[in-house]
C-alpha positions in Angstrom: 181.7 68.5 -57.1 182.4 70.6 -60.2 185.9 71.6 -60.9 187.5 73.9 -63.6 189.9 72.0 -65.9 191.8 73.1 -69.0 191.7 70.8 -72.0 194.5 71.7 -74.3 193.7 69.2 -76.5 182.7 68.7 -94.3 180.1 67.0 -92.9 176.6 67.3 -94.3 176.2 71.0 -95.3 178.9 72.5 -93.1 182.4 73.4 -94.6 185.6 73.0 -92.7 187.9 75.7 -93.9 189.6 79.1 -93.4 187.0 81.7 -94.3 188.9 85.0 -94.8 185.9 86.9 -96.2 183.9 86.0 -93.1 186.8 86.4 -90.7 186.3 83.0 -89.4 187.5 79.3 -89.1 184.6 77.1 -90.1 184.1 73.7 -88.5 186.9 73.8 -85.9 187.1 70.6 -83.9 186.5 71.3 -80.2 186.5 67.8 -78.7 186.1 64.1 -79.5 184.7 61.1 -77.8 187.3 59.0 -76.1 190.1 59.2 -73.4 192.1 62.4 -73.4 195.6 62.3 -74.5 196.9 62.8 -70.9 194.6 60.0 -69.7 193.1 62.2 -67.0 189.5 61.8 -68.2 187.3 61.2 -71.1 184.2 62.3 -73.0 181.4 60.2 -74.2 178.7 61.2 -76.8 176.5 62.6 -74.0 179.4 64.8 -72.9 179.7 66.3 -76.3 175.8 66.8 -76.6 175.9 68.5 -73.3 178.7 70.8 -74.3 176.9 71.6 -77.6 173.8 72.7 -75.6 175.9 74.8 -73.3 177.6 76.7 -76.2 174.4 77.2 -77.9 172.9 78.7 -74.7 175.6 81.4 -74.7 174.0 84.0 -77.0 177.2 86.0 -77.2 179.3 82.9 -78.1 182.0 81.3 -76.0 185.2 83.4 -75.8 188.4 82.1 -77.5 192.0 83.0 -76.7 195.3 82.5 -78.3 196.6 80.0 -75.7 195.4 79.7 -72.2 197.5 82.8 -71.0 194.7 85.2 -70.1 192.6 82.6 -68.4 195.6 81.8 -66.1 197.2 85.1 -65.6 194.3 87.5 -66.1 196.4 89.5 -68.6 194.6 90.9 -71.8 196.0 90.7 -75.3 195.2 87.2 -76.3 191.5 87.5 -77.1 190.7 86.1 -80.6 186.9 86.2 -80.9 183.9 83.9 -80.1 182.9 80.3 -80.7 179.4 80.0 -82.2 177.1 77.7 -84.1 178.3 74.4 -82.5 177.3 71.2 -84.4 177.7 67.5 -84.1 178.2 66.2 -87.7 178.6 62.9 -86.0 178.1 61.9 -82.3 181.9 61.6 -81.8 183.2 64.9 -82.9 182.0 68.3 -81.7 182.7 71.2 -84.0 181.9 74.9 -84.3 182.8 78.1 -86.0 185.4 80.5 -84.6 184.6 84.1 -85.5 187.5 86.5 -85.0 187.0 89.8 -83.3 188.3 92.8 -85.3 190.7 93.7 -82.3 192.5 90.4 -82.7 194.0 91.7 -85.9 195.8 94.4 -84.0 196.3 93.0 -80.4 199.1 93.9 -78.1 200.6 90.7 -79.3 200.3 91.6 -82.9 197.9 90.2 -85.6 196.9 87.0 -83.9 193.9 86.4 -86.0 195.9 86.7 -89.2 198.5 84.4 -87.8 196.0 81.7 -86.8 194.2 81.8 -90.2 197.5 81.6 -92.0 198.8 78.7 -90.0 195.5 76.8 -90.1 195.6 77.2 -93.9 199.3 76.3 -94.2 199.4 73.3 -91.7 196.2 72.4 -90.0 198.1 69.9 -87.7 200.0 72.8 -86.1 197.0 74.0 -84.1 194.3 72.6 -82.0 191.4 73.6 -79.7 191.2 73.3 -76.0 188.2 73.6 -73.7 188.3 75.6 -70.4 185.4 74.0 -68.7 183.6 73.5 -65.4 183.1 69.7 -65.1 181.6 67.0 -63.0 183.7 63.8 -62.9 182.2 60.4 -62.6 183.9 57.0 -62.1 181.7 54.6 -63.9 181.5 51.1 -62.4 180.3 47.7 -63.4 177.7 45.6 -61.7 180.3 44.4 -59.1 181.1 48.0 -58.2 184.5 48.0 -59.9 185.6 50.7 -62.3 185.0 50.0 -66.0 187.8 48.6 -67.9 188.9 49.9 -71.2 190.3 48.1 -74.4 193.9 48.2 -73.0 192.8 46.3 -69.9 193.2 49.3 -67.7 190.5 51.1 -65.5 188.8 53.9 -67.6 189.6 57.4 -66.4 186.7 59.5 -65.1 183.9 60.5 -67.4 183.8 64.3 -67.6 180.3 66.0 -68.0 180.5 69.7 -68.8 178.6 71.9 -66.5 179.9 75.3 -68.0 182.0 76.0 -71.1 184.1 79.0 -70.1 186.3 79.3 -73.2 187.6 77.4 -76.2 191.1 78.4 -76.8 193.5 77.9 -79.6 196.5 75.8 -78.6 199.3 73.7 -80.1 197.8 70.4 -79.0 194.4 69.9 -77.6 193.9 67.2 -75.0 190.5 66.2 -76.2 190.7 67.2 -79.8 192.5 66.6 -83.0 194.0 69.2 -85.3 192.0 72.4 -85.5 190.6 71.9 -89.0 190.9 68.1 -89.2 189.0 66.6 -92.1 186.3 64.1 -91.4 187.0 60.6 -92.5 186.4 57.0 -91.5 188.1 57.4 -88.1 185.4 60.0 -87.1 182.7 57.5 -87.5 184.4 54.5 -85.9 187.3 54.1 -83.4 190.6 52.7 -84.6 189.8 49.3 -83.0 186.5 48.9 -84.8 186.1 45.7 -86.8 184.5 46.6 -90.0 183.6 42.9 -90.7 180.8 43.3 -88.2 179.0 45.7 -90.4 176.5 44.4 -93.0 176.9 45.2 -96.7 174.1 47.7 -96.4 175.8 49.4 -93.4 179.0 49.5 -95.2 177.4 51.2 -98.2 175.7 53.8 -96.0 179.0 54.5 -94.3 180.7 54.8 -97.7 178.2 57.2 -98.9 178.7 59.4 -95.9 182.6 59.3 -96.1 183.3 58.9 -99.8 184.6 62.4 -100.2 187.1 62.1 -97.3 187.8 58.5 -96.9 191.4 58.9 -97.8 191.9 61.2 -94.8 191.6 58.4 -92.2 194.8 58.5 -90.4 195.1 55.0 -88.8 196.9 52.5 -91.3 195.3 49.5 -89.7 191.8 51.0 -89.9 192.5 52.0 -93.7 193.6 48.4 -94.3 190.5 46.8 -92.8 188.3 49.5 -94.5 189.7 48.6 -97.9 189.1 44.9 -97.3 185.5 45.4 -96.3 184.9 48.0 -99.0 186.1 45.4 -101.6 183.8 42.7 -100.1 180.8 45.1 -100.3 181.6 45.9 -103.9 182.4 49.6 -103.3 184.6 51.6 -105.5 186.6 54.7 -104.8 
């Protein structure tokens, strides 16, 4: 049964930035593959691909608010604009552009659009995106009928499959997303636990070519250490 849930949570030719001329935030991160911060569910690559199709199917764009207030209370005044042009630069990170509505610059709560653009430009980690979605939840099981176990030895939480994307709101901390304009680095291609020694030299070179401009943005210290070791082994230079 589908239930509505709140998820507070430059690749290729797309830029990740504040676009003041276009009145937009380009490449905001909507969701990532993995277990949510609150451990209540998780997305896989198919979940993000489904969300992308649902957002694209909405010709007007998906509504975006400043916080989840209006979705919960029904009170107006927090509408920011519309989420459009979703894209999957990699299979583990769903991004899109947030286009601000002119009214968001003079809302009953003040200049919300200007505030969001200023803060995203000043401190991208201070904001995040959160889905308001209608989902189906699936407990994945192994051949013995038992729930699948994650790397931590605990049963994986339910897999969430979006059925409808109702909103993508700006919040302080998204449950399934990183910072609102997070750069793309090594961590977006492989999880923190990935062993880079498993990659061939050709695979390493291909990865390096794709992440060269932003490799330093990988946040996980252990990942960065292992990446540097394998990078040296493959003869790659920064």
